[in-house]
C-alpha positions in Angstrom: -3.7 22.3 -1.2 -4.4 26.0 -0.7 -5.1 25.6 3.0 -2.0 23.8 4.1 1.7 23.4 3.2 2.8 20.1 1.8 5.1 18.1 4.1 6.7 16.6 0.9 6.7 18.1 -2.5 8.2 16.4 -5.6 8.5 18.4 -8.8 9.5 16.8 -12.1 11.5 14.2 -10.2 13.6 11.9 -12.4 16.4 9.3 -11.7 18.5 7.6 -14.3 20.9 4.8 -13.6 22.9 4.8 -16.9 20.5 4.0 -19.7 17.8 2.9 -17.3 15.2 5.4 -16.1 14.0 4.3 -12.6 11.9 7.4 -11.9 10.4 9.2 -14.9 9.2 12.8 -14.1 7.1 12.5 -10.9 5.0 15.3 -9.4 3.6 14.6 -6.0 2.5 16.4 -2.8 2.1 14.7 0.6 0.1 16.6 3.2 1.3 17.4 6.6 0.2 14.7 9.1 -0.8 12.3 6.4 -0.2 8.5 6.3 0.7 8.2 2.6 1.5 4.9 0.8 3.6 4.5 -2.3 2.4 1.2 -3.8 3.8 -0.7 -6.7 5.5 -3.9 -7.9 9.3 -4.5 -7.6 11.2 -2.2 -10.0 8.3 0.4 -10.2 10.5 3.2 -8.8 8.8 3.7 -5.4 11.9 2.9 -3.3 14.1 5.1 -5.5 11.7 7.9 -4.8 11.9 7.3 -1.1 15.7 7.3 -1.2 15.7 10.6 -3.1 13.4 12.1 -0.4 15.8 10.8 2.3 18.9 12.1 0.5 20.5 8.7 -0.2 20.1 9.2 -4.0 20.5 12.4 -5.9 17.9 13.1 -8.6 19.0 13.3 -12.2 16.4 16.1 -12.6 13.7 17.8 -10.6 13.4 18.9 -7.0 12.6 17.5 -3.5 10.9 19.9 -1.0 10.3 19.3 2.6 7.9 21.8 4.3 8.2 24.1 1.2 12.1 24.1 1.5 14.2 22.8 -1.4 16.4 20.0 0.0 17.4 18.4 -3.3 21.1 19.0 -2.8 21.2 18.6 1.0 22.8 15.7 2.7 20.6 13.2 4.6 21.5 14.5 8.0 20.4 18.0 6.9 16.9 16.9 6.2 14.1 16.8 8.7 13.3 13.1 8.0 14.2 9.7 9.4 14.0 6.3 7.7 12.9 2.9 9.0 14.2 0.0 6.9 13.0 -3.5 6.4 16.0 -5.0 8.1 15.6 -2.5 11.1 19.4 -1.8 11.0 19.7 -2.0 14.8 23.2 -2.2 16.5 23.4 -5.8 17.9 26.0 -5.0 20.5 23.8 -2.2 22.1 20.8 -2.6 24.3 17.4 -1.2 23.3 17.9 2.1 25.2 21.3 2.7 23.6 19.9 2.0 20.2 17.1 4.5 20.6 19.5 7.1 22.1 22.1 6.8 19.4 20.9 9.5 17.1 20.6 12.0 19.9 24.1 11.1 21.1 25.5 11.8 17.7 23.7 15.2 17.8 25.4 15.8 21.2 22.1 16.1 23.1 22.6 16.3 26.8 22.5 12.9 28.6 19.5 13.7 30.8 17.4 15.0 27.9 18.6 12.1 25.7 17.4 9.6 28.3 14.1 11.3 28.8 13.3 11.5 25.1 14.4 7.9 24.5 12.2 6.5 27.3 9.3 8.6 26.0 9.8 7.1 22.5 9.9 3.6 23.9 6.6 4.3 25.8 5.0 5.5 22.6 5.7 2.1 20.9 4.7 0.2 24.1 8.2 -1.1 25.0 8.5 0.0 28.6 10.7 -2.4 30.5 12.7 -3.5 27.5 15.4 -0.9 27.8 18.1 -3.4 28.9 17.5 -6.1 26.2 19.6 -6.5 23.1 18.1 -6.8 19.7 18.9 -10.6 19.6 16.6 -11.1 22.6 13.6 -9.5 20.9 10.9 -10.8 18.6 10.6 -9.5 15.0 7.7 -7.2 16.0 9.6 -5.9 19.0 12.7 -5.1 16.9 10.4 -3.3 14.5 9.1 -1.1 17.3 12.7 -0.3 18.5 13.5 0.9 15.0 10.4 3.1 15.0 11.3 4.5 18.5 14.8 5.3 17.3 13.4 7.2 14.3 10.7 9.0 16.3 13.1 10.1 19.1 14.5 12.6 16.6 11.1 14.2 16.2 11.3 14.3 12.4 8.7 16.1 10.3 8.5 13.1 8.0 9.0 9.4 8.8 10.0 7.3 5.8 9.2 3.6 6.0 10.8 1.3 3.4 8.7 -2.0 3.5 9.2 -2.1 7.3 6.8 -5.1 7.7 8.1 -7.2 4.9 10.2 -9.5 7.1 7.3 -10.3 9.5 5.0 -13.3 9.3 1.4 -12.7 8.2 -0.2 -12.6 11.7 2.4 -10.3 13.1 2.4 -8.1 10.0 -1.4 -7.7 10.3 -1.0 -6.7 14.0 1.7 -4.2 13.2 -0.4 -2.6 10.5 -3.0 -1.7 13.1 -0.3 -0.6 15.6 1.5 1.6 13.0 -1.7 3.4 12.0 -2.5 4.0 15.7 1.0 5.2 16.4 0.9 7.6 13.4 -2.4 9.1 14.7 -0.9 9.5 18.2 2.4 11.2 17.2 0.8 13.2 14.4 3.7 13.3 12.0 3.7 12.5 8.3 4.3 8.8 7.5 5.5 8.0 3.9 5.2 4.3 3.5 6.6 2.1 0.7 5.0 -1.3 0.0 4.2 -3.8 -2.7 1.3 -5.2 -0.7 -2.0 -3.9 -1.9 -4.0 -4.9 1.2 -1.4 -3.2 3.4 -1.6 0.0 1.5 -5.4 0.0 1.5 -5.6 -0.9 5.2 -3.2 1.7 6.5 -3.0 4.8 4.3 -5.0 8.0 4.0 -4.0 8.2 0.4 -2.1 5.9 -2.0 0.1 6.6 -5.1 0.2 3.6 -7.4 3.5 3.3 -9.3 4.4 1.5 -12.5 7.6 1.7 -14.5 8.8 4.8 -12.9 5.6 6.8 -13.2 2.6 7.4 -10.9 -0.6 5.8 -12.4 -3.0 7.2 -9.9 -3.2 9.0 -6.6 -6.3 8.8 -4.3 -7.8 7.5 -1.2 -7.9 3.7 -0.8 -11.6 3.7 -1.7 -11.0 5.8 -4.8 -8.1 3.7 -6.1 -9.9 0.5 -5.5 -13.4 1.4 -6.6 -12.4 3.7 -9.4 -9.1 2.7 -10.9 -7.8 5.2 -13.5 -6.0 2.7 -15.7 -6.0 -1.0 -16.5 -2.7 -1.4 -14.6 -4.3 0.0 -11.4 -7.4 -2.2 -11.8 -5.2 -5.3 -12.1 -2.6 -4.5 -9.5 -4.9 -3.2 -6.7 -7.2 -6.2 -6.1 -8.3 -8.7 -8.7 -9.0 -7.3 -12.1 -12.1 -8.3 -14.0 -12.0 -6.7 -17.5 -14.7 -6.8 -20.1 -13.7 -5.5 -23.5 -14.0 -5.8 -27.2 -16.9 -8.0 -28.5 -17.7 -9.1 -25.0 -18.3 -5.5 -23.8 -20.6 -4.9 -26.8 -22.6 -8.1 -26.2 -22.9 -7.9 -22.4 -22.9 -4.1 -21.8 -24.2 -2.9 -25.2 -21.3 -0.5 -25.8 -17.6 -0.7 -26.8 -14.6 0.0 -24.6 -12.9 -1.6 -21.6 -14.7 -1.9 -18.3 -14.0 -3.5 -15.0 -16.1 -4.8 -12.1 -14.7 -6.1 -8.9 -15.2 -9.9 -8.0 -17.1 -9.2 -4.8 -19.7 -7.1 -6.8 -20.7 -10.2 -8.9 -23.6 -12.4 -7.9 -23.4 -16.1 -9.0 -26.8 -17.5 -10.0 -27.1 -21.2 -11.0 -28.7 -21.9 -14.3 -29.4 -19.5 -17.1 -32.8 -18.2 -16.3 -31.8 -15.3 -14.0 -32.7 -12.0 -15.7 -31.0 -8.8 -15.0 -33.0 -6.0 -13.3 -33.4 -2.5 -14.8 -30.2 -1.3 -13.1 -28.2 -4.5 -13.6 -26.2 -6.4 -16.2 -25.9 -10.2 -16.5 -23.6 -12.5 -18.4 -24.0 -16.3 -19.0 -21.0 -18.6 -18.7 -19.5 -21.9 -17.4 -17.6 -22.3 -14.1 -14.1 -23.2 -15.2 -12.6 -23.4 -11.7 -13.6 -23.2 -8.0 -11.2 -22.0 -5.4 -12.4 -22.6 -1.8 -10.7 -20.2 0.7 -12.6 -20.9 3.9 -14.5 -17.7 4.4 -15.1 -17.2 0.7 -15.0 -19.0 -2.6 -13.6 -17.7 -5.9 -15.5 -18.8 -9.1 -13.6 -18.5 -12.4 -16.2 -18.2 -15.1 -15.7 -18.4 -18.8 -18.3 -16.1 -20.5 -20.3 -17.2 -23.5 -19.6 -13.7 -24.9 -15.9 -14.2 -24.6 -13.4 -13.5 -21.8 -13.3 -14.7 -18.2 -14.5 -13.1 -14.9 -13.8 -14.0 -11.3 -16.6 -13.8 -8.8 -16.1 -13.8 -5.0 -18.8 -15.2 -2.9 -18.9 -15.5 0.9 -19.5 -19.0 2.3 -22.4 -18.1 4.5 -24.3 -21.4 4.3 -22.2 -23.7 2.2 -19.3 -26.1 2.7 -16.2 -26.8 0.6 -18.0 -29.9 -0.9 -21.0 -27.8 -1.9 -19.0 -25.3 -3.9 -16.5 -27.8 -5.4 -19.5 -29.5 -7.0 -20.1 -26.4 -9.1 -17.1 -26.8 -11.3 -18.5 -27.1 -14.9 -21.9 -25.7 -13.9 -23.8 -23.2 -16.1 -24.3 -19.9 -14.3 -25.2 -16.3 -14.8 -23.2 -13.5 -13.3 -25.3 -10.5 -12.2 -24.1 -7.1 -11.1 -25.3 -3.6 -10.6 -24.4 -1.2 -13.4 -23.1 1.4 -10.9 -20.3 -1.1 -10.0 -18.8 -1.2 -13.5 -16.4 1.5 -14.6 -14.6 2.4 -17.8 -10.8 2.4 -17.7 -8.2 3.6 -20.1 
């Protein structure tokens, strides 16, 4: 990034817990003002990386830089970051305003300025009028916003979010995803977000780093990671993986290797007469399972050439009874060649 300084820079970052290597030599740069997601399954190392950036864990090797400054050996309070946790960590005996003011009070900020900044932070998360309530009187989404306000009031350069929406129900989580992204745009600071939810990462972030077994498999925009996964792990973890390899790849695609095509790119055609166009591939098979999900249906198809593909089809003019009757039917899956990609 020659034109701007990285908000966060990780160089050769490693963390061992005894014989277990949780983070295995990571290099990463997060741009200033970016909403960046670290995505991966449990145990992939993403939360350990976040804790090393925050200063809660000391790296076994490597460095952590914030704004170009090496902070690897600095205490958490000496770093220009704040962390929002999944459990919010609010003080139950304090009201909302006191919770938001707490960090400023510890820093001995004058009372008038402390109050002004805390009220401004509450306005930024749309909680005006809630100053006198205690955390136990708030909904899950409101407590999440208080935790955000308490972090933002310190005006950190980087805000670290450790699965902050994990405790919310689906509807509220989806609402908070939109609100968090809007808030990040408004305040303009760097958000570094840890999640295991692929849809959440794709929905909210400017760029995503996909973690597996302590390493970064791929870094890119949500579209790049989804449309052009760099490895078989990324193809399988980010969305549904459709892999064509071995003999099936040679029969269907005419070449060896391992290839993937996303379920929504496949067209399900009844019967076996449908021919592929000049820019398409087609594969015959039998519908092994039908999963009706309201707006769309997933077809699990066993290919004659070997292997199994999943096709996703919108239910534009069909009902659940229509699609369920297709179990066991002979079909051809057709897709455009530009939608298939080789993976390693």
